KEKE-3310 file (N, C-alpha, C; in steps of 0.2 Angstrom, whole numbers, plus 5000, padded with zeros to 4 digits):
npx = (5253:5240:5231:5218:5219:5216:5202:5198:5203:5194:5182:5184:5186:5174:5166:5170:5167:5153:5149:5153:5144:5132:5131:5137:5150:5165:5168:5181:5190:5190:5198:5212:5213:5206:5214:5225:5222:5213:5217:5230:5242:5257:5260:5264:5263:5249:5244:5249:5243:5230:5228:5229:5218:5208:5209:5206:5193:5187:5189:5181:5168:5168:5165:5151:5145:5150:5143:5130:5131:5137:5149:5161:5172:5183:5185:5186:5198:5208:5209:5212:5224:5233:5232:5237:5251:5253:5249:5259:5270:5265:5264:5277:5282:5274:5279:5292:5289:5287:5279:5270:5267:5262:5250:5244:5242:5233:5223:5218:5214:5203:5194:5191:5185:5174:5167:5164:5156:5144:5138:5126:5129:5130:5126:5135:5132:5119:5123:5137:5138:5141:5153:5166:5176:5190:5192:5190:5201:5214:5210:5205:5216:5225:5217:5216:5229:5232:5223:5227:5239:5237:5229:5238:5248:5242:5238:5225:5209:5202:5190:5180:5186:5188:5176:5170:5180:5179:5167:5169:5179:5174:5160:5151:5137:5131:5129:5137:5149:5151:5152:5162:5172:5177:5187:5198:5199:5203:5214:5223:5224:5230:5242:5248:5248:5257:5269:5271:5272:5284:5293:5291:5280:5266:5255:5251:5243:5234:5228:5221:5212:5205:5199:5191:5182:5177:5169:5159:5153:5150:5139:5129:5128:5123:5111:5104:5104:5094:5083:5083:5083:5076:5082:5095:5102:5102:5109:5121:5125:5127:5138:5147:5148:5155:5167:5172:5173:5183:5193:5196:5201:5212:5220:5222:5229:5240:5246:5249:5259:5268:5271:5265:5253)
npy = (5603:5603:5616:5614:5610:5619:5619:5606:5603:5611:5605:5592:5596:5601:5589:5582:5590:5590:5577:5577:5586:5580:5567:5569:5566:5556:5560:5565:5555:5553:5563:5562:5551:5557:5569:5562:5554:5561:5575:5574:5574:5568:5554:5557:5571:5572:5567:5576:5588:5585:5583:5595:5602:5595:5598:5612:5612:5604:5612:5623:5617:5614:5626:5628:5617:5619:5631:5626:5619:5606:5602:5595:5602:5599:5585:5583:5591:5584:5572:5577:5584:5574:5565:5572:5571:5558:5559:5567:5558:5548:5554:5557:5544:5541:5549:5544:5532:5521:5528:5522:5510:5515:5520:5508:5502:5512:5510:5498:5502:5510:5501:5494:5505:5507:5495:5497:5508:5503:5498:5503:5517:5518:5525:5526:5514:5519:5517:5519:5532:5538:5540:5549:5563:5561:5547:5544:5548:5540:5530:5538:5546:5535:5530:5541:5544:5532:5533:5546:5542:5533:5542:5552:5545:5541:5553:5559:5565:5557:5556:5545:5536:5543:5547:5534:5531:5541:5538:5526:5529:5538:5547:5553:5558:5552:5564:5573:5567:5567:5581:5585:5577:5584:5594:5586:5580:5591:5595:5584:5583:5595:5594:5584:5590:5601:5594:5587:5599:5604:5597:5601:5595:5599:5606:5621:5630:5621:5616:5627:5629:5617:5618:5629:5624:5614:5621:5626:5614:5608:5616:5614:5600:5600:5607:5598:5587:5591:5588:5575:5568:5557:5547:5544:5532:5525:5534:5533:5520:5521:5530:5521:5511:5519:5522:5509:5505:5515:5512:5499:5502:5509:5500:5490:5499:5502:5489:5487:5496:5492:5480:5469:5464)
npz = (5317:5304:5294:5298:5311:5323:5322:5323:5336:5343:5340:5346:5359:5361:5360:5371:5382:5379:5382:5396:5401:5398:5404:5416:5420:5416:5403:5402:5400:5387:5381:5379:5369:5358:5356:5352:5341:5332:5333:5331:5340:5347:5358:5372:5372:5369:5381:5391:5387:5387:5400:5406:5400:5405:5419:5419:5415:5425:5437:5433:5433:5447:5453:5451:5458:5471:5474:5475:5486:5487:5489:5501:5509:5518:5518:5504:5502:5509:5502:5489:5492:5497:5486:5476:5478:5474:5461:5456:5457:5449:5436:5433:5432:5421:5411:5409:5403:5389:5375:5367:5373:5385:5380:5377:5389:5394:5385:5390:5403:5398:5394:5406:5412:5403:5405:5419:5418:5414:5425:5438:5448:5465:5481:5496:5509:5522:5535:5534:5536:5548:5554:5562:5555:5559:5560:5547:5540:5538:5529:5519:5515:5510:5500:5492:5488:5480:5470:5464:5460:5449:5441:5438:5431:5420:5415:5417:5423:5432:5438:5437:5445:5457:5463:5467:5476:5485:5491:5496:5506:5514:5523:5513:5503:5487:5478:5485:5484:5470:5468:5477:5471:5460:5465:5467:5454:5446:5453:5452:5438:5435:5442:5435:5422:5424:5427:5415:5407:5411:5405:5392:5386:5383:5372:5371:5363:5357:5369:5374:5363:5364:5377:5376:5366:5374:5384:5377:5372:5384:5389:5379:5381:5395:5393:5385:5394:5403:5397:5395:5406:5412:5405:5408:5412:5400:5392:5398:5395:5382:5382:5388:5378:5368:5375:5376:5363:5358:5367:5363:5350:5352:5359:5348:5339:5347:5348:5335:5332:5341:5335:5339:5334)
capx = (5246:5238:5227:5212:5220:5212:5195:5198:5204:5188:5177:5186:5185:5166:5164:5172:5162:5146:5148:5153:5137:5126:5130:5139:5156:5168:5170:5188:5194:5191:5202:5218:5212:5204:5220:5230:5219:5210:5221:5237:5247:5261:5257:5265:5260:5242:5242:5250:5238:5223:5228:5228:5211:5203:5210:5202:5185:5185:5188:5175:5162:5168:5161:5144:5144:5151:5137:5124:5132:5138:5157:5163:5179:5189:5186:5189:5204:5213:5209:5216:5231:5237:5232:5242:5258:5252:5248:5266:5274:5262:5265:5284:5283:5271:5284:5297:5286:5287:5273:5265:5265:5258:5244:5241:5239:5228:5217:5215:5210:5197:5190:5188:5180:5168:5163:5161:5150:5138:5135:5124:5133:5126:5129:5138:5126:5118:5127:5144:5139:5141:5160:5169:5182:5196:5192:5190:5207:5218:5207:5204:5223:5227:5213:5218:5236:5232:5219:5231:5245:5234:5227:5244:5252:5238:5236:5217:5206:5201:5183:5177:5189:5188:5169:5169:5185:5177:5161:5172:5183:5171:5153:5148:5132:5133:5129:5142:5155:5152:5154:5169:5177:5180:5193:5203:5200:5206:5221:5227:5225:5234:5248:5251:5250:5263:5274:5272:5274:5291:5297:5289:5275:5260:5253:5247:5237:5229:5224:5216:5206:5201:5196:5186:5177:5174:5165:5153:5150:5147:5133:5125:5126:5119:5104:5101:5103:5088:5077:5083:5084:5074:5086:5102:5105:5103:5115:5127:5126:5130:5145:5151:5150:5160:5173:5174:5176:5189:5198:5198:5204:5219:5224:5224:5234:5247:5248:5252:5265:5273:5272:5261:5248)
capy = (5602:5606:5622:5612:5608:5622:5617:5599:5604:5614:5600:5587:5598:5601:5582:5580:5594:5588:5571:5579:5590:5576:5562:5571:5563:5551:5562:5567:5550:5553:5568:5559:5547:5562:5573:5558:5551:5566:5581:5572:5575:5562:5551:5560:5577:5571:5566:5582:5593:5582:5584:5603:5603:5591:5602:5618:5610:5602:5618:5627:5614:5614:5632:5627:5612:5623:5636:5622:5616:5599:5601:5594:5604:5596:5578:5584:5594:5579:5568:5580:5585:5567:5562:5576:5568:5552:5561:5569:5552:5544:5558:5556:5538:5540:5552:5539:5526:5521:5531:5517:5505:5519:5520:5501:5502:5517:5507:5493:5506:5512:5495:5493:5511:5506:5490:5500:5513:5499:5497:5509:5520:5518:5529:5522:5513:5524:5515:5521:5539:5540:5540:5556:5564:5558:5540:5543:5551:5535:5527:5544:5547:5530:5529:5547:5543:5527:5536:5551:5539:5531:5548:5555:5540:5541:5560:5559:5568:5551:5556:5539:5532:5547:5546:5528:5531:5545:5534:5520:5531:5544:5547:5557:5555:5552:5570:5576:5564:5570:5588:5585:5574:5589:5597:5581:5580:5597:5595:5579:5585:5601:5591:5580:5595:5605:5589:5587:5605:5605:5593:5603:5590:5602:5610:5626:5632:5616:5615:5633:5628:5611:5620:5633:5619:5610:5625:5626:5608:5607:5620:5610:5594:5601:5609:5592:5583:5592:5586:5568:5566:5550:5542:5544:5525:5523:5538:5530:5514:5524:5532:5515:5508:5523:5521:5502:5505:5519:5508:5493:5505:5511:5494:5488:5504:5501:5483:5487:5500:5488:5474:5463:5461)
capz = (5315:5298:5295:5301:5318:5328:5321:5326:5343:5346:5340:5350:5366:5362:5361:5378:5386:5378:5386:5403:5403:5397:5409:5422:5421:5412:5397:5402:5398:5379:5379:5376:5363:5353:5355:5348:5334:5328:5332:5329:5344:5349:5364:5378:5372:5370:5388:5395:5385:5389:5408:5407:5398:5410:5425:5419:5415:5432:5442:5431:5436:5454:5456:5451:5463:5477:5475:5476:5493:5486:5491:5508:5508:5522:5515:5497:5502:5511:5496:5484:5494:5497:5479:5472:5479:5470:5454:5454:5456:5443:5430:5432:5429:5414:5406:5408:5400:5382:5374:5364:5379:5389:5377:5377:5396:5394:5382:5395:5408:5395:5393:5412:5413:5400:5409:5425:5417:5413:5431:5441:5453:5471:5486:5502:5514:5527:5541:5534:5536:5555:5556:5562:5550:5561:5559:5540:5537:5535:5522:5514:5512:5506:5493:5488:5485:5475:5464:5461:5456:5443:5437:5436:5427:5413:5413:5417:5429:5436:5441:5438:5451:5463:5466:5471:5481:5491:5494:5500:5511:5518:5524:5509:5499:5480:5475:5488:5481:5464:5469:5480:5467:5456:5467:5465:5447:5444:5456:5449:5431:5435:5444:5429:5417:5426:5426:5408:5404:5413:5400:5385:5383:5383:5367:5374:5359:5356:5375:5374:5359:5367:5383:5373:5364:5380:5387:5373:5372:5391:5389:5375:5385:5401:5391:5383:5399:5407:5393:5394:5413:5413:5401:5410:5411:5393:5390:5401:5391:5375:5384:5389:5371:5365:5378:5375:5356:5358:5370:5358:5344:5355:5360:5342:5337:5351:5346:5328:5333:5344:5331:5342:5329)
cpx = (5245:5233:5220:5213:5216:5204:5194:5199:5197:5183:5178:5184:5177:5163:5164:5167:5155:5145:5148:5146:5131:5125:5133:5146:5159:5170:5178:5192:5195:5195:5208:5218:5210:5210:5225:5228:5216:5214:5228:5243:5251:5258:5258:5262:5252:5240:5243:5245:5231:5222:5226:5221:5206:5203:5205:5195:5183:5184:5182:5169:5162:5164:5154:5141:5145:5145:5131:5125:5134:5145:5158:5170:5184:5190:5189:5196:5210:5214:5213:5223:5236:5238:5236:5249:5258:5252:5255:5270:5272:5264:5273:5285:5280:5276:5289:5295:5286:5280:5268:5263:5261:5251:5240:5238:5233:5222:5214:5211:5203:5192:5187:5183:5173:5164:5160:5155:5144:5134:5132:5128:5128:5130:5131:5132:5125:5122:5134:5144:5138:5148:5163:5175:5188:5197:5192:5197:5212:5216:5207:5211:5226:5224:5215:5224:5236:5228:5223:5236:5242:5232:5233:5248:5248:5236:5229:5215:5204:5194:5180:5180:5188:5181:5168:5174:5183:5171:5164:5176:5179:5163:5149:5142:5134:5134:5135:5149:5156:5155:5161:5174:5181:5186:5199:5204:5204:5214:5225:5229:5230:5241:5252:5253:5256:5269:5276:5275:5281:5296:5295:5284:5268:5259:5248:5241:5232:5225:5219:5210:5202:5197:5190:5180:5173:5168:5158:5149:5147:5140:5128:5123:5122:5112:5100:5099:5096:5082:5077:5085:5082:5078:5093:5105:5106:5109:5121:5129:5129:5137:5149:5153:5155:5166:5176:5177:5182:5195:5201:5203:5212:5223:5226:5230:5241:5250:5252:5259:5270:5275:5269:5256:5249)
cpy = (5605:5612:5620:5610:5612:5620:5610:5599:5606:5609:5594:5589:5599:5594:5580:5584:5592:5582:5572:5582:5585:5571:5563:5568:5558:5554:5563:5561:5549:5558:5566:5555:5552:5567:5569:5556:5556:5572:5580:5573:5568:5560:5555:5567:5577:5570:5572:5587:5591:5584:5591:5604:5601:5595:5608:5617:5608:5608:5622:5624:5614:5620:5631:5622:5615:5627:5632:5618:5608:5597:5600:5596:5601:5589:5579:5587:5589:5574:5571:5582:5579:5564:5566:5573:5562:5554:5564:5563:5549:5548:5557:5549:5537:5544:5548:5533:5526:5523:5526:5512:5508:5519:5513:5500:5507:5514:5502:5497:5508:5507:5494:5499:5509:5501:5493:5504:5509:5498:5504:5511:5521:5522:5524:5520:5518:5523:5518:5529:5542:5541:5547:5557:5561:5551:5539:5544:5545:5532:5532:5545:5541:5529:5535:5546:5538:5530:5541:5548:5537:5537:5552:5551:5541:5548:5561:5563:5563:5552:5550:5534:5536:5547:5540:5528:5535:5541:5529:5523:5536:5542:5551:5554:5555:5559:5574:5573:5566:5577:5588:5582:5579:5593:5592:5580:5585:5597:5590:5580:5590:5599:5588:5585:5599:5600:5588:5593:5607:5602:5595:5599:5593:5607:5615:5629:5627:5615:5621:5631:5622:5613:5625:5629:5616:5615:5625:5620:5606:5610:5616:5604:5595:5603:5602:5587:5584:5589:5578:5565:5559:5545:5542:5537:5523:5527:5535:5524:5516:5526:5526:5511:5512:5522:5514:5502:5509:5515:5502:5496:5506:5505:5491:5492:5503:5494:5483:5491:5496:5481:5468:5460:5463)
cpz = (5308:5300:5298:5308:5323:5328:5324:5333:5346:5346:5345:5358:5367:5363:5368:5383:5385:5383:5394:5405:5402:5402:5415:5424:5416:5405:5396:5399:5390:5377:5376:5370:5357:5351:5351:5341:5330:5327:5330:5333:5346:5356:5370:5378:5372:5377:5392:5393:5387:5397:5409:5405:5403:5417:5425:5419:5422:5437:5440:5434:5443:5457:5456:5457:5470:5479:5477:5483:5492:5487:5498:5508:5512:5519:5508:5497:5504:5505:5491:5485:5493:5490:5475:5472:5474:5463:5451:5453:5450:5436:5428:5429:5422:5409:5404:5404:5393:5380:5371:5369:5384:5387:5377:5384:5397:5391:5386:5400:5405:5395:5400:5414:5410:5403:5415:5424:5415:5419:5434:5447:5459:5476:5492:5506:5519:5533:5541:5535:5543:5558:5557:5557:5552:5560:5551:5536:5534:5529:5517:5511:5508:5500:5489:5484:5479:5469:5460:5457:5449:5438:5434:5430:5420:5411:5412:5423:5434:5440:5442:5443:5457:5466:5470:5477:5487:5494:5498:5506:5516:5520:5519:5505:5492:5477:5479:5486:5474:5464:5471:5476:5462:5458:5466:5458:5444:5447:5453:5442:5431:5437:5438:5423:5418:5425:5419:5405:5405:5408:5392:5382:5383:5377:5369:5369:5358:5363:5376:5369:5361:5373:5381:5370:5369:5384:5383:5373:5379:5392:5385:5379:5391:5399:5389:5389:5403:5403:5393:5401:5415:5409:5402:5410:5404:5390:5392:5397:5385:5376:5385:5383:5368:5368:5376:5367:5355:5361:5366:5352:5346:5356:5354:5339:5340:5349:5339:5328:5336:5340:5335:5338:5322)
residu = (MET:THR:GLY:SER:GLY:PRO:VAL:LEU:ALA:LEU:LEU:CYS:GLY:GLY:ALA:VAL:GLY:PHE:VAL:LEU:GLY:LEU:ILE:GLY:GLY:GLY:GLY:SER:ILE:LEU:ALA:THR:PRO:LEU:LEU:LEU:ALA:VAL:VAL:GLY:LEU:PRO:PRO:HIS:GLN:ALA:ILE:GLY:THR:GLY:ALA:LEU:ALA:VAL:ALA:VAL:ASN:ALA:PHE:ALA:ASN:LEU:VAL:SER:HIS:ALA:ARG:ALA:GLY:HIS:VAL:ARG:TRP:ARG:ARG:ALA:GLY:ILE:PHE:ALA:LEU:VAL:GLY:ALA:LEU:GLY:ALA:ALA:LEU:GLY:SER:THR:LEU:GLY:LYS:ALA:PHE:ASP:GLY:GLU:ARG:LEU:LEU:ALA:LEU:PHE:ALA:LEU:LEU:MET:LEU:VAL:VAL:GLY:LEU:LEU:ALA:LEU:ARG:ASP:GLN:ARG:ALA:ALA:PRO:ALA:GLU:ALA:ARG:VAL:ARG:PRO:LEU:ALA:ARG:GLN:ILE:PRO:ARG:LEU:ALA:ALA:THR:GLY:PHE:ALA:VAL:GLY:LEU:LEU:ALA:GLY:PHE:PHE:GLY:ILE:GLY:GLY:GLY:PHE:LEU:ILE:VAL:PRO:GLY:LEU:LEU:PHE:ALA:THR:ASP:LEU:SER:MET:ILE:GLU:ALA:VAL:GLY:SER:SER:LEU:LEU:SER:VAL:GLY:THR:PHE:GLY:LEU:THR:ALA:ALA:VAL:ASN:TYR:ALA:LEU:SER:GLY:LEU:VAL:ALA:TRP:ALA:VAL:ALA:ALA:GLU:PHE:ILE:LEU:GLY:GLY:VAL:GLY:GLY:GLY:LEU:LEU:GLY:LEU:ALA:LEU:ALA:ARG:HIS:LEU:ALA:ALA:ARG:ARG:SER:ALA:LEU:ARG:ARG:VAL:PHE:ALA:ALA:ILE:VAL:LEU:ALA:VAL:GLY:ALA:TYR:LEU:LEU:VAL:ARG:ALA:GLY:ARG:GLU:ALA:GLY:TRP:VAL)
# end
């Protein structure tokens, strides 16, 4: 990186943290594109470094949700434990995949996330909240593994997949799913980061700068969110537009690198 590298990493981390604090999720999917396009890391190193930053931020936010009583530990633990196996497999596959093609798939994922972000998230129906834990475990484990596989493959926390997954597989309310999802976000991100680090694909200094910027950005985003609580749907649409734009940029970039366009 150039001499401006640390500043860029701090600013990019701040942007991701700001989005997370402002709308309560989704910002982590911006980590890899920012590390790639702005900080200048190569594809696999951007994925590994982004996974580490996402994991640290998720575990930090988990503490506040746990204090507020929003984490259902047994369900969250099963989902995270089985999902970590999927994340380990997914990150191994991701490392072996051509970097530019992996980014093309990542771009397609971003487009899907952007479209999903335009929809309102709804809690599971009330009648789904009467099943004992033992009856939820098969679906919980299967969903956790599938989500972990995707999160590990792309090196993301996967919160936008984990929350719907928990609502689908368990009796959690929306706020419980959001709080409980952070255990899996951190676990999946850390699993992918360790796998990439073993291959020397984590830029540790950049990760530290990115995380530091994320803490400051998160505090600013949370403060602004308190003043804009009534406009959360509008903010989510803005986020969706950003994700769609970045996804389109990455898809075009990957296409040019591969000679497709």
